N, C-alpha and C positions, 0 to 999 in steps of 0.2 A: 677089361671090366665084358666087355662083348662078348658073346658067342658069336662064331664064324656062319658065314652066311653069303650069297652070290646070289648076285642079280645079271641079266642080259643085257649086255650093254648093245644099242643099237647104232648104227650106222647114222648119225644125225647133223654131221658135216654143215648141211648146207640151211637146215634149220636153229641151227645156233650160230649163225654168221657171228655175232655180234659179242654172244658169250663164252665162244671157243675162246676168244683173244685172250680174255678178262682171267678164264677161266675159272668164275665164281660166278654165283648168285645172288642177288643184293635180296638182303629183307629187312625191311624197315616195321618200326612198330614202337608204343610207346611202351615202359618199362609195369608190365602187369605179372609180375613175380607168382606162383613159380611158372606159368604160361610164357611167359618170356623174362628175363633179366637183367642187371649188367652184364655189357658184350665184354668179351675180355674175361670173363670171373669163373671160378672152376665152378658156377653154377648157374647160365647166364640162360636158362631154363628148359622145361622137357623138352618145349616143338623147335628150340634150336637145335639141340641136339637131337633130336629125331630128322631134322633137316640135313645133319654134319655128315650123319652117320650113312643117312640113305645117298647121300649128293657124293660122299665119297667112292661109292661103287663104284659110280659113274666118272668120274675124275674128276673131282669139282669141289671147289672149297667154296662155306659161308661167308660172304661178307655182311656183318649184321650188326648194326647201329640205332641208337632209340631217337626215337622222332616224335615229336607232338600227334594224335593219332588222326585224328581229321589232315594234317596236314601229310602222314605217310599214306592215307588215302587217297590223296590227290596226287603224289606223286605217282606211287604206280599208277595211278591209275593212266597218269599221260605217257608211262615208260623211261618215268627217268629211274628209276629202282624194278625189279625183279617182285616181289612177294608181299605179302602184311604173315603175319600170325597175329592168332587169337582172337580171329573172324568170325562172327555170323555171317549169313548167307544175307540178314538183312542189313547190314552194315556195308555191304557194298554188291550187290543183286548183278552187278555186270560183270564181275570180278568171273575167274578162269578158279571152280574147285576141286577137288577130289571129290573121287566116287567115295569114297569114307570118310566118316568125320576123325580130328585129329585128338576128339575131345568132349567133354560134356560140360554145363558150368551154365549156374542159376543166376537171378537178380534178387538179392534180398535187402531188404530195409535197415538199418541200424539208428540206434540214437547211444544218446551219453546215457550215464548207467544211473539208475535210478528213476528215467524218464518212464511217464506211464502211456505214450501215445505207441502205441500197434496199425499195423496197418492190416487195412479187414475188408478193404475193396479202394476202388478211386476216391469213391466218394467220402472216403477216410482221410485225404490229404489236400482237403480244403482247407485247415485250419491251419496247415503245418508249412515252412520254406524249406524245402528238398533239394539235395545238390547233386548234383548230377556232372559228367562228362562228356564235354563235346565233340559230338562226331557218335559216340554210341550209340549201337541201337539195345533196345533194353525187352519192349513189348510193342508190339502194334497201338494197342491202348492207350501204355502211360510215353510214348515215345508221340502222340500227336497232342496227348496232355504236356509235355512238354515244350511245342511248336506254338502251339495254343498259348504259352504262361512266359516265355522268354521277355517281353518284354516287362513285366511286373518281378512283384518281388519274393514269389513265391516258388519260383523253383531259380537255383542260381544254378548257372552253367559253369564252371570251370573250365580251362582247357592248361594248355603244356606240359612238358615232360613230370612233373611233380601233383598234376592236379586229385589224384587221389589223396596225398596227402596233404594237402591244403584243406580240404573237402575233408580231412579226419580235425584238420587243426582249427575249421571252422566250428565243426560239429561238437567238439569240447570245449572249447571258447563260444559257447550259445549264438554263434550267428547266423547259421542254423539250427534248424530243428532236426533231422534225418540225413542221410544218404542213402544212395544205393550202389550195392557193390557187388561182387561174386564173393562167395560165402570163400572160398579158397585163395582170392587173390587180397581180400579184405582181412583175414586173419595172418597171414605171412606179411601184411603191411606196418597191420599193431603187431606184432613179436617184435619185430624191426623197428619201429618206433618206443617201444614201450609204453605201450598204452591200451595194451589188450583186458585191464581189469577197469580201464573207463567210458567201456563201449560195449555195447549190447545189441544183439539181433533182434529184433523188432516186424519179422513176419518176411513173406516169401510174394514175392512179386511172381513170379509164374516157377513151373517146374524144369529143368532141366533140360537145356535146351544144346540140341552141336553146335562145333565150336572146331575152324579148319585152320593148316596156311591157305590163302587164296593166291592168286597170281595176277599180274597187270592184262587186260583186255587189250591192251595195245602193241601186245608182244608177241608174236607166232610161237615162241620157244614155249610159252609157256604154257601148252598142251601138252609138247614133251615132258614138261617140270611137274604137270599133274599126276601123268601117267607115271613116272618116276615115284612120283610122293604115294600114289593110291597101294602099286603092288610093293614098294619101300616098308611099309603100314603093315600092309599085311603078313607079310616075310619077318620082318620083328618079332611081330606077334605068336606068329607060329614057333619060333628060335626061341623064343625066352628074350629075345634083345631090347624090346619095349620092356616090359617091367624090369628089366634089370634098370633102364635109364631113370625109369619113375619112382623107384625105390629108394634110389640120389634124392627125390624132390615127397619122400612119404606120400607118394598116389597111388594109388589101383586103378587097374584099365578100366578104363568107360565101357566098352563090349559086355 
């Protein structure tokens, strides 16, 4: 499926004293399709496939499993696992990030079909109940609003592997007025749930932001992994292999 390309393999046995034994790189994140999907499926997500192709050239496999986002960040932060995918730099500023992004994505508000509310600025949130997902970073201003409002009823924070699905159910059921999510992820989830005709977009929080694979600040081998991930995407883009992966998910190169 992919075009052939070659990487230089560096002698890093000392740096990978732990990972060499298992010969795997562990990735954890909550399901956020098409960035990352169901582990072991034919569409595990384009970032997972990127990691698999890049690491295979260095003799490594990927151990990918889903886990609630906050827990994923906490476990990778302390070194229990190697990396997360679909991260903004604001999500985990202490993590080790590639030199180039692995995608771009924005945050959009959604409402139940027929609702008149539109996001026109932070002031427009004052009379609506907003559904968010725990541990996500959206924008500095909105994140501050969520933090200040969590003890009240106007912001409802959902956690767990099915957080987005549950937020959609709450929206359609009238228990919240709006939710915020990436349009790529939201459209995929609405299609999966058969609810594409029940929800509509209601305004953009911010323009597209860079997102990444990001690795543990607790592991010295993270620096080498990130070098591979940076150079790997560059080579895949040049060879056409990146677009081969994106085509599988109906996506275009973000650059």
